[in-house]
C-alpha positions as CSV (number, residue, x, y, z in Angstrom):
1,M,10.3,55.9,15.2
2,P,8.9,54.8,11.9
3,K,11.2,57.1,10.0
4,T,14.2,55.7,11.9
5,T,13.0,52.2,11.2
6,L,12.8,53.0,7.4
7,I,16.4,54.2,7.5
8,F,17.5,50.9,9.1
9,A,15.4,49.0,6.6
10,V,17.2,50.7,3.7
11,L,20.5,49.9,5.3
12,L,19.6,46.2,5.7
13,V,18.3,46.0,2.1
14,A,21.5,47.6,0.9
15,L,23.6,45.1,2.9
16,G,21.7,42.1,1.6
17,L,21.8,43.3,-2.0
18,G,25.4,44.2,-1.8
19,A,26.3,40.8,-0.4
20,F,24.2,39.1,-3.0
21,G,25.8,41.1,-5.8
22,I,29.3,40.0,-4.6
23,S,28.5,36.3,-3.8
24,G,25.5,35.4,-5.8
25,S,24.3,33.3,-2.9
26,R,20.6,33.6,-2.1
27,T,21.3,33.3,1.6
28,A,23.2,36.6,1.4
29,L,19.8,38.2,0.9
30,M,18.7,37.5,4.5
31,P,19.3,41.1,5.6
32,A,17.3,42.3,2.7
33,W,14.3,40.3,3.6
34,V,14.4,41.5,7.2
35,G,14.8,45.1,5.8
36,L,11.8,44.7,3.5
37,G,9.7,43.5,6.5
38,L,10.8,46.4,8.6
39,G,10.2,48.8,5.8
40,L,6.7,47.4,5.3
41,F,5.7,47.8,8.9
42,A,7.3,51.2,9.2
43,G,5.5,52.4,6.1
44,L,2.2,51.0,7.4
45,A,2.9,52.8,10.8
46,L,3.3,56.1,8.9
47,A,0.1,55.5,6.9
48,F,-2.1,54.3,9.8
49,D,-1.6,56.5,12.8
50,G,-4.1,54.7,14.9
51,A,-2.2,51.4,14.5
52,R,1.3,52.9,14.8
53,K,1.9,51.5,18.3
54,H,1.0,48.0,17.3
55,L,2.8,48.1,14.0
56,M,6.0,49.3,15.6
57,H,5.8,46.6,18.2
58,V,5.6,44.0,15.3
59,A,8.6,45.7,13.8
60,A,10.5,45.4,17.1
61,V,9.8,41.7,17.1
62,L,11.1,41.5,13.6
63,A,14.2,43.4,14.6
64,L,14.7,41.0,17.5
65,L,14.4,38.0,15.1
66,G,16.8,39.8,12.7
67,A,19.3,40.0,15.6
68,L,18.8,36.4,16.8
69,A,19.3,34.8,13.4
70,P,22.9,36.1,12.7
71,A,23.8,35.7,16.4
72,A,22.8,32.0,16.2
73,A,24.7,31.6,12.9
74,L,27.8,33.2,14.4
75,V,27.7,31.0,17.5
76,I,27.2,27.8,15.6
77,R,29.6,28.3,12.7
78,A,31.6,31.5,12.8
79,A,34.9,29.7,12.3
80,K,33.6,28.1,9.1
81,M,32.2,31.3,7.5
82,S,33.7,33.1,4.6
83,P,34.9,36.6,5.3
84,L,31.9,38.0,3.4
85,A,29.4,35.9,5.3
86,L,31.0,36.9,8.6
87,T,30.8,40.5,7.6
88,V,27.2,40.3,6.5
89,N,26.2,38.5,9.7
90,L,28.0,41.0,11.9
91,G,26.5,43.9,10.0
92,M,23.0,42.5,10.3
93,L,23.4,41.8,13.9
94,A,24.7,45.3,14.6
95,L,22.0,47.0,12.7
96,C,19.2,45.0,14.2
97,V,20.5,45.3,17.8
98,V,21.0,49.1,17.5
99,L,17.5,49.4,16.0
100,L,16.0,47.3,18.7
101,I,17.7,49.4,21.4
102,L,16.4,52.6,19.8
103,M,12.9,51.1,19.7
104,V,12.9,49.9,23.3
105,R,14.1,53.4,24.4
106,S,11.3,55.0,22.3
107,F,8.7,52.7,23.8
108,I,9.8,53.5,27.3
109,A,9.8,57.2,26.6
110,A,6.3,57.0,25.1
111,R,5.1,55.1,28.1
112,S,6.5,57.5,30.7
113,S,5.5,60.7,28.9
114,P,2.3,62.4,30.1
115,R,-0.6,62.2,27.8
């Protein structure tokens, strides 16, 4: 799961940097910050096998927060968003939700597998 998380982290960073490059707005970097956090915890999980479970759970919480932030923004002001902001928020929401689903499935599989 850490390798998959790293892939999603790179996608989020690319989304944030691309949006920032187009708009120049610092708020467009929000996906990049979430991606950096996910990449940090995934990298640490790869480096420290004994703490992998805990680090991946922290990454799952970060993915949940990364999904809730654009979801709240979309609920509150989707009609007032620019097309770029709407696209970035939907992209971040989709990436974080898919990652969170994959993480939960991985946690359930790890829990139910014989040791």
